[in-house]
C-alpha positions, 0 to 999 in steps of 0.5 A: 515331266509335270506326274499326275498327283496320284490316288493312295492305294495299299498294295501288295509290297511283292506284286510291286516290280523295282526298279530295274534301272535303280542303283543294286549300290543302293539296297545296299551298305549303312544307309539301307540297314539302318531303313531295314531296321526303323522299318522293323522298329516302325514300320513304313512312315510315308507312302511309297510312289508307284508309276502304274504301266500297262497295269503292273505297278513299278516303284517309282521313289521308295524302291529300299522301302520296297524291297525292305518289305518283301524282305522283312514279311510286310505284307501291306504298303502305302502307295501314291498311284502314278498313271504313265505312259511308258518307262521312259516316263517312269524314269523321269518320275523316279529321277523327278521324286527321288532327287527330292528325297534323296542324294544319288553319289556320282558312282551309284548315278553312273551304275544307272547310267550302266542299266539302262537310265536315260542320261538326260536325267543325270546331273551334268557333271556326270553327262559330261563325265560318259561324253568324254569318254563316249568320244576317246573311245568311239565307241559305247560298249567299250566306253561303258566298260571302262564305266563298268570298272569306275563303279565297281572301284566306287570311283566317279568317272568324273574325277578320272576325267578330273585328273585325265584332263589336267595330265593332258594340261601338265604334260603339253605335248602332242602325244598326250593330246590323242584318244590313243594316249587319253585309253593309257591315261586311264586303263594305268589311273583305273588299274595300276595308279588305283586312285586318280586324285593319286595323280591330281597329286603328283601335278600339284607337287610337280611331279617330272613329266618323264616320269608321269609319261614313263609311267603310263607307258610302262604300267608302272605305279608311282611309289607316294616317295617318288620326289626321293630320287627326283 
């Protein structure tokens, strides 16, 4: 999208609509609190970007600054206003501007997808991870439930897809190559083993295939001292 240059206006932050597809995780944590302190001490130093759709202003690049202004009682904020034709253009404007100025984590991007952000605006690794889960579960609602679980425990879907692929390659039997067993593996990593990197570590340490498969089937955790009884 080649967005229009826009015009600078002074707006009331309370009348600006925050982007619904933005990740709620971006409104918390040390970075958010640091930005809040900066705005309290120095004000908003640079204008936000707004997409104007049907005479309503939607925050594009500047959702956090807008929210902080509302929380702290700031009544005016400078904004570069761009006219957009639909919500898809608004999302594209948000991603284009935000990714140029900020780093958005894989977990936050996944959260955005679950909140309605079109997957085409995500980076390639996240898109591939989502597609992999869709292929396994054959239903968006089920794969989205797994993605939501990953977001809730603050883990990247890419790490679980990598671990899944490595485990299938390591065990290398017809059983583990099925979607049904892939579901078992994902459940085990998300709810029992708790970490995808634990799985890749076990593989690198030449953990016995039987121990891995039995642990997955029986939903049992592999403890750190698994190697003692090998």
